[in-house]
N, C-alpha and C positions, 0 to 999 in steps of 0.2 A: 453340598461339598463335606460340611459340617458332617452328615449322616457318616460318609466315607472315610475320614479322617479317624472318627472314633472307630469305624468297624476295622481299622488298619492297626487300632491300636492306640491313638494317638487322644482321646477322653481327656487325659489333663493338659492337654496344648492347647495354647492360642492356635485359631487361626485366623492369619492376617489376610486380608485381601487387597489388594490395587486397583484404584482402577483410574481413567483419565476423564476430564469434565464433566462427560456426557453422565458419571456417576455420583458425580458433585451434588447431591441434591436431596431433598427433603424424603424421597420416599424410599430411595438407600438406605439413609442413616437411620430411619424408624423402623425397617424391617431386619436388621444385625440379628442372627440369633444369639443364643447364649454360647460365649470363648469364640465369640467372634471379634475382631478387630477392621473396620474399613479405612482404607489411606487412600483418599484422592488426588491428583494433582486438579491444579484449575490456574485460572491465568491469573496474575499476578494483581490487577484492577479488578477482579472479582468482587461483588461489594457481600458481605458475610455477616452474619449473625451466630451467637451461641446459644443456648437454651435460659428460660427465665428462671428465676428460683423457685423453687417448689412451695406451693400455695398458691401461686396466681394463677388467672385465666390463661395468660397467655401461653403457649409452649415453645415460639422464641421470644430472646429478649429485643428491646429495641433499641439495644446499640449495634452500631453494623461498623467492623472494619474490613481490610483488606488483607490479601496475606500479604503485600509487602510491608506492612504496617505493622503485622505481626514479627515478620522476620529483622524485621529494625528494633524492634521493643527492646531496651536493652533487662530489662526484670522480667523476658520471659526465656524460663529456664528452653534449657535445648538439651536431649540424651540421645546419642550415636549407641546403635546396636548393629550387632552382624545379623545378616539375613538367609535363610535357607531358601532353595526356589528346587522345589522337589519333581517341577513339575517336565512336559517334553518341549522342545523347541527351543 
């Protein structure tokens, strides 16, 4: 999809892919091409973790959280945006 977008003149655009819970895992998040973002919907009680700070041996942090905790956290910044869908269906 990234190559097709580039060929259609979208070299400077960011490709945003949306997936459900079956795409919300390590393999999909590691395999993102340049200029591509992955947004996944998951269960509100799923246990998640972020990346560990640079320089450590671990890839993922030991600090665990749920999407519900992030949503309810006052200090978490939120940003609204408009999204264009140009696909079929």
